[in-house]
C-alpha positions in Angstrom: -7.5 -3.3 10.0 -7.6 -0.4 7.5 -4.6 1.2 8.9 -2.7 -2.1 8.9 -3.5 -2.7 5.2 -2.2 0.8 4.3 0.9 0.1 6.3 1.5 -3.2 4.5 0.9 -1.7 1.1 3.6 0.9 1.8 6.0 -2.0 2.7 5.3 -3.8 -0.6 6.9 -1.1 -2.7 10.6 -1.2 -3.7 13.2 1.1 -2.1 15.1 3.0 -4.8 18.8 2.5 -4.6 19.4 6.2 -5.2 17.3 7.3 -2.2 19.1 4.8 0.0 22.4 6.1 -1.2 21.5 9.7 -0.6 20.8 8.9 3.1 23.5 6.3 3.6 25.4 8.4 6.1 22.5 7.9 8.6 22.4 4.1 8.5 23.0 2.3 11.8 23.5 5.6 13.7 21.3 6.8 16.5 19.3 9.8 15.3 17.1 10.3 18.4 17.0 9.2 22.1 13.4 8.4 23.3 13.2 7.5 27.0 14.6 4.0 27.1 14.7 3.5 23.3 16.5 4.9 20.3 15.6 5.7 16.7 18.2 4.4 14.3 19.2 6.1 11.0 18.5 2.9 9.1 14.9 2.9 10.2 14.6 6.6 9.4 15.9 6.0 5.9 13.7 3.0 5.4 10.5 4.7 6.4 11.4 7.9 4.6 12.0 6.0 1.4 8.7 4.1 1.8 6.8 7.3 2.1 8.6 8.7 -0.9 7.6 5.7 -2.9 4.0 5.9 -1.7 3.9 9.6 -2.8 5.4 8.7 -6.1 2.7 6.0 -6.7 0.0 8.6 -6.0 1.8 11.0 -8.4 1.8 13.5 -5.6 4.3 16.3 -5.3 6.9 15.7 -2.5 8.2 18.3 0.0 12.0 18.8 0.4 13.7 15.7 1.6 14.8 17.3 4.9 11.3 18.4 5.7 9.9 14.9 4.9 12.6 13.3 7.0 11.8 15.5 10.0 8.1 14.5 9.7 9.0 10.8 9.5 11.4 11.2 12.5 8.5 12.8 14.5 6.3 9.8 13.7 9.0 7.3 14.7 9.5 9.1 18.0 5.8 9.0 18.8 5.6 5.3 17.8 8.6 4.6 20.1 6.8 6.2 23.0 3.6 4.2 22.2 5.5 0.9 21.9 7.3 1.5 25.2 3.9 2.2 26.9 2.4 -0.9 25.3 5.2 -3.1 26.7 4.8 -1.5 30.2 1.1 -2.2 30.4 1.5 -5.7 29.1 0.3 -5.5 25.5 1.5 -8.6 23.6 0.8 -10.0 20.2 1.3 -13.7 19.9 2.6 -15.4 16.8 -0.9 -17.0 16.2 -2.5 -13.5 16.4 0.1 -12.1 14.0 -0.4 -15.0 11.5 -4.2 -14.3 11.6 -3.5 -10.6 11.0 -1.3 -11.4 8.0 -4.0 -13.6 6.6 -6.5 -10.8 6.8 -4.1 -8.3 5.2 -3.5 -10.8 2.3 -7.2 -11.4 1.9 -8.0 -7.7 1.8 -5.3 -7.3 -1.0 -6.8 -10.3 -2.8 -3.7 -12.4 -2.5 -2.5 -15.3 -0.4 -0.1 -15.1 2.5 2.5 -16.9 0.5 2.2 -14.4 -2.4 2.4 -11.6 0.1 5.6 -13.0 1.5 7.1 -13.5 -2.0 6.3 -9.9 -3.0 7.9 -8.6 0.1 11.0 -10.7 -0.4 11.3 -9.9 -4.1 11.3 -6.2 -3.1 14.1 -6.8 -0.6 11.9 -6.7 2.5 12.8 -9.4 5.0 9.7 -11.4 6.0 10.9 -11.2 9.7 11.1 -7.4 9.4 7.6 -7.3 7.8 6.2 -9.4 10.6 7.7 -7.3 13.3 6.5 -4.1 11.7 3.0 -5.5 11.6 3.3 -6.7 15.2 4.4 -3.2 16.4 1.5 -1.6 14.5 -1.0 -3.9 16.2 0.5 -3.1 19.6 0.4 0.6 18.9 -3.3 0.4 17.8 -4.2 -1.5 21.0 -2.4 0.7 23.5 -3.6 3.8 21.8 -7.2 2.6 21.7 -7.0 1.4 25.4 -5.3 4.5 26.8 -7.5 7.0 24.9 -10.8 5.2 25.2 -10.6 5.1 29.0 -10.6 8.9 29.0 -13.9 9.0 27.1 -17.2 9.2 28.9 -20.5 9.1 26.9 -23.9 9.7 28.6 -27.3 8.5 27.5 -28.3 12.2 27.3 -25.5 12.8 24.8 -26.7 9.9 22.6 -30.3 11.2 22.8 -29.2 14.7 21.8 -27.1 13.4 18.8 -30.0 11.2 17.6 -32.3 14.2 17.8 -29.8 16.3 15.9 -29.4 13.6 13.2 -33.2 13.5 12.8 -33.6 17.2 12.7 -30.8 18.1 10.3 -30.6 14.9 8.2 -26.9 14.6 9.0 -27.2 10.8 8.6 -27.5 11.3 4.8 -24.3 13.4 4.4 -20.7 12.4 4.3 -17.7 14.7 3.8 -14.2 13.9 2.4 -11.9 16.1 4.5 -8.3 17.2 4.4 -6.7 18.1 7.8 -3.6 20.0 8.9 -2.8 20.1 12.6 -0.5 22.6 14.3 0.0 21.6 17.9 0.2 24.0 20.9 1.7 22.7 24.2 -0.4 23.2 27.3 0.6 26.5 28.9 2.0 28.0 25.7 2.9 31.7 26.0 1.0 34.4 24.0 4.1 34.7 21.8 4.1 31.0 21.0 0.4 31.0 20.3 0.8 34.0 18.0 3.7 32.2 16.2 1.6 29.1 15.5 -1.4 31.3 14.4 0.7 33.3 12.0 2.0 30.1 10.5 -1.6 28.8 10.2 -2.8 32.0 8.5 0.2 31.9 6.1 -0.6 28.3 5.1 -4.3 29.2 4.6 -3.4 32.1 2.3 -1.1 29.9 0.2 -3.6 27.1 0.1 -6.4 29.4 -1.1 -4.0 30.6 -3.8 -3.6 27.1 -5.1 -0.9 25.4 -3.0 -1.2 21.7 -2.8 -3.0 20.7 0.4 -1.5 17.2 0.6 2.0 18.5 0.2 1.5 21.1 2.9 0.0 18.5 5.3 3.0 16.3 4.8 5.4 19.2 5.4 3.6 21.0 8.3 0.9 18.9 9.9 1.5 17.0 13.1 -1.8 15.1 12.8 -2.1 11.3 12.6 -2.8 11.4 8.9 0.0 13.9 8.0 2.0 11.4 6.0 -1.1 10.5 4.0 -1.6 14.1 2.9 -3.9 14.9 5.8 -6.6 12.7 4.4 -9.3 12.0 7.0 -11.3 9.9 4.5 -15.1 10.0 4.4 -16.7 11.2 7.6 -20.3 11.7 8.7 -20.7 15.1 10.5 -21.6 13.3 13.7 -18.2 11.5 13.5 -16.3 14.7 13.5 -15.1 16.8 16.5 -17.8 19.4 17.1 -15.3 22.1 16.1 -14.9 20.5 12.7 -18.6 19.7 12.2 -19.7 23.3 12.8 -17.1 24.7 10.4 -17.6 22.1 7.6 -21.3 22.8 7.3 -20.6 26.3 6.1 -18.0 25.3 3.5 -18.3 24.5 -0.2 -16.3 21.8 -2.0 -12.7 23.0 -2.3 -12.9 25.6 0.5 -10.2 26.0 3.1 -11.3 26.8 6.7 -10.1 29.5 9.0 -7.7 28.4 11.7 -9.8 26.3 14.2 -8.6 26.4 17.8 -9.0 23.3 20.0 -7.4 22.3 23.3 -4.5 20.7 21.5 -3.7 23.3 18.9 -4.9 24.8 15.6 -6.6 23.0 12.7 -7.0 23.7 9.0 -9.6 21.9 7.1 -10.2 21.4 3.4 -13.6 20.1 2.1 -12.7 17.8 -0.7 -16.1 16.3 -1.6 -19.6 15.7 -0.3 -21.9 12.7 -0.7 -25.2 11.4 0.8 -26.4 8.2 2.3 -28.2 6.8 5.4 -30.8 4.1 4.7 -33.4 2.4 6.9 -32.3 -0.8 8.5 -34.6 -3.9 8.9 -33.8 -7.5 9.6 -35.8 -10.8 9.4 -36.1 -11.9 13.0 -37.1 -15.5 14.1 -39.0 -16.5 17.1 -38.0 -20.1 18.0 -37.8 -22.5 20.9 -35.7 -25.6 21.5 -34.9 -28.6 23.7 -31.2 -29.4 24.1 -29.8 -32.8 25.0 -26.1 -32.7 25.8 -23.9 -35.9 25.9 -22.2 -36.4 29.2 -20.2 -39.1 31.2 -23.3 -41.2 31.6 -25.0 -40.6 28.3 -22.8 -40.9 25.2 -23.5 -39.1 21.9 -25.6 -41.9 20.4 -27.8 -42.1 23.5 -28.2 -38.3 23.5 -29.3 -38.3 19.9 -31.8 -41.1 20.6 -33.2 -39.3 23.6 -33.7 -36.1 21.4 -35.4 -38.2 18.7 -37.7 -39.7 21.3 -38.7 -36.3 22.7 -39.4 -35.1 19.2 -41.8 -38.0 18.7 -43.6 -37.3 21.9 -44.1 -33.7 20.7 -45.4 -34.9 17.3 -47.8 -37.3 19.2 -49.3 -34.3 21.0 -47.3 -33.6 24.2 -46.6 -30.0 24.9 -43.2 -28.7 23.7 -42.9 -26.3 26.7 -43.5 -29.1 29.2 -40.9 -31.3 27.8 -38.4 -28.4 27.5 -38.9 -27.5 31.2 -38.4 -31.1 32.2 -35.6 -32.4 29.9 -33.7 -29.5 28.3 -30.0 -29.1 29.3 -30.3 -25.4 28.4 -31.5 -24.4 31.8 -31.9 -20.7 30.8 -34.4 -21.3 28.0 -35.7 -24.5 29.5 -37.2 -22.7 32.4 -39.1 -20.6 29.8 -40.4 -23.7 28.0 -37.5 -23.6 25.5 -38.4 -20.1 24.4 -35.5 -18.3 22.6 -37.5 -15.1 22.0 -37.1 -13.0 18.9 -33.6 -13.1 17.6 -31.6 -11.4 14.8 -29.7 -13.4 12.1 -26.4 -14.6 13.3 -27.4 -15.0 17.0 -26.8 -18.7 17.1 -24.0 -21.0 16.0 -24.1 -21.8 12.2 -25.4 -25.4 12.5 -28.3 -24.3 14.6 -29.1 -21.2 12.5 -29.0 -23.2 9.2 -31.4 -25.8 10.5 -33.7 -23.2 12.0 -33.8 -21.1 8.8 -35.0 -24.1 6.8 -38.0 -24.8 9.1 -41.5 -23.7 8.3 -43.5 -22.0 11.0 -44.8 -24.7 13.4 -42.5 -27.4 12.0 -40.6 -29.6 14.5 -37.0 -30.4 13.4 -35.3 -33.7 13.5 -32.4 -33.7 16.1 -29.9 -31.1 15.0 -26.3 -31.6 16.1 -24.1 -28.6 17.2 -21.1 -28.2 19.4 -23.5 -28.2 22.4 -25.3 -31.4 21.7 -28.6 -32.3 20.0 -31.5 -29.8 19.6 -35.2 -30.2 18.8 -36.2 -26.8 17.2 -39.6 -25.3 16.5 -40.0 -22.0 14.7 -42.9 -20.0 16.2 -42.8 -17.0 13.9 -40.8 -14.7 11.6 -41.0 -11.0 11.1 -39.3 -8.0 9.4 -38.1 -5.8 12.2 -37.3 -2.2 11.5 -34.1 -1.5 13.6 -33.4 2.0 12.2 -33.8 3.7 15.6 -31.6 1.1 17.3 -29.0 1.3 14.6 -29.2 5.1 14.7 -28.4 5.0 18.5 -25.6 2.6 17.9 -24.2 4.9 15.2 -24.7 7.9 17.5 -22.7 6.2 20.3 -19.9 5.2 17.9 -19.9 8.7 16.4 -19.6 10.3 19.9 -16.8 7.9 20.8 -15.0 8.6 17.5 -15.4 12.3 17.9 -14.1 12.3 21.4 -11.3 9.9 20.4 -10.1 12.3 17.7 -10.1 15.1 20.3 -8.4 13.1 23.0 -5.7 11.3 20.9 -3.8 14.5 20.1 -3.9 15.6 23.8 -2.7 12.2 24.9 0.2 12.2 22.4 1.2 15.6 23.5 1.1 14.5 27.1 3.3 11.5 26.7 5.8 13.6 24.6 5.9 16.2 27.4 6.5 13.6 30.0 9.3 11.8 28.0 13.0 12.4 27.6 13.5 13.1 23.9 16.7 14.2 22.3 17.0 14.5 18.5 20.6 13.9 17.3 20.0 14.2 13.6 21.2 17.8 13.3 24.3 17.0 15.3 25.3 14.2 13.0 
């Protein structure tokens, strides 16, 4: 949801009348043809002004308006292609899902949905437009995640190797704040085209090392996903970075600008903004419990189910074996065949009513009938232990990192592919 929150914050700011006036000749005119869709001048103006306001709030120097407008138009073209693909593959966002997303956005901004709506409307932003913008952004996130993730394959050997690398180099304790400028190269680019992009990269690097503002250059030149945010990749663990970036960043000091880094999709320029540390060991309090479940049905109503559970509890208290009664009477056939044994479980494994009752029991104590959505339970806690899950969490983190690393590498290739396969005609210069 982070991206959605950032999007919504942009839409909360007011659009200055002077900026709208300066671009008024574009409103309600087609500025680009994108396959079966068009980009309208009104949308280009709105998005450009939103970015300008965001840069103003951050007190960040802005590039020439024409340059910024070109960057925003590029983003709108890509979004149009992604939305068209989302619709073709059947991605839909229901009103209920949209309402839930709006609630989460409001909560993360420490306001209510009603206040969020009033703030938008007071700034001249139609609630219907706001909702559709958010709906589109969710659709884009889903189709991008789905289309790119299916291209990613991760083997157990890769996870093993990354865990070993984390252990050896202590990378789990380091995070980098990184700036990124991406200059794309189409597949099959000629030597002359490659040289032209490399010359531009080297020129930018010289100027950045001489004090030029990295965020301004990212907004003006980068074609990366974070270009309009000044190329800010946020805080990244080395294992979350593409291998090309991770190798380069290790040899850089805070404030350094990298050499041009060549990947399959183009050239990259990195800036190391800041470094910090932090991976800690992870342990959880696990519980070993067993239960007997009695579920109401057409023959046995809820009262009868509760009375049956209470009778079984009394039989256990009187000395009958829990496991024997579980095997004979429990409606949870999976655990019932094991004498009601639920094995060692982490916090949050069970529904809240069950977990709350279980957590209050002493070891060896037999609960009164506990009602949940499944029926009535008799619970016994057999043991509790602190379980060190550092290695498991490390492997989970390694898998996520490999996925994120490959996702970063694949997303630019995917975007370039869908652009190359599409009919795109920019009409802005002709207007």
